[in-house]
C-alpha positions in Angstrom: 98.2 73.0 99.3 98.4 73.5 95.6 101.3 74.3 93.4 100.5 78.1 93.3 100.2 78.2 97.1 103.6 76.6 97.4 105.1 78.9 94.8 103.6 82.0 96.5 105.0 80.9 99.9 108.5 80.4 98.4 108.3 83.8 96.7 107.2 85.5 99.9 110.1 83.9 101.7 112.6 85.0 99.1 111.3 88.6 99.1 111.4 88.7 102.9 115.0 87.4 103.0 116.4 89.2 99.9 114.1 92.2 99.4 117.0 94.6 99.6 118.9 92.8 96.9 115.9 92.6 94.7 115.2 96.3 95.2 118.8 97.1 94.2 118.5 94.9 91.2 115.3 96.8 90.1 117.2 100.1 90.3 120.1 98.7 88.3 117.8 97.3 85.6 116.0 100.5 85.4 119.2 102.4 85.0 120.4 100.1 82.2 117.1 100.3 80.4 117.1 104.1 80.6 120.6 104.2 79.2 119.8 101.8 76.4 116.8 103.9 75.3 118.6 107.1 75.5 116.3 108.4 78.3 113.3 108.4 76.0 111.2 106.1 78.1 112.3 107.0 81.6 108.7 107.7 82.7 107.5 104.3 81.5 110.5 102.6 83.1 109.8 104.3 86.4 106.2 103.2 86.3 107.3 99.6 85.6 109.7 99.7 88.6 107.0 101.2 90.8 104.6 98.4 89.8 107.3 95.7 90.4 108.0 97.2 93.9 104.3 97.2 94.7 104.1 93.5 93.8 107.2 92.8 95.9 105.7 94.8 98.8 102.5 92.7 98.7 104.6 89.5 98.8 107.1 90.6 101.4 105.0 92.7 103.6 107.5 95.5 103.5 107.6 99.0 102.0 110.4 99.4 99.5 109.1 102.8 98.3 111.2 104.6 100.8 114.5 103.9 99.0 
């Protein structure tokens, strides 16, 4: 098992165990970024959060889009 396989396994474990906290952190980070940019880039921030959630879903085998 190579380094990347080990890393992916650890990431999957972390997402599976702490997915709710990670999801909450994404929401908070998006809120701060939106405030800092004066709401100018809300659509881009939302797209970034959606992409991050998609990546987490693929690692954790869960669907965080229903939050």
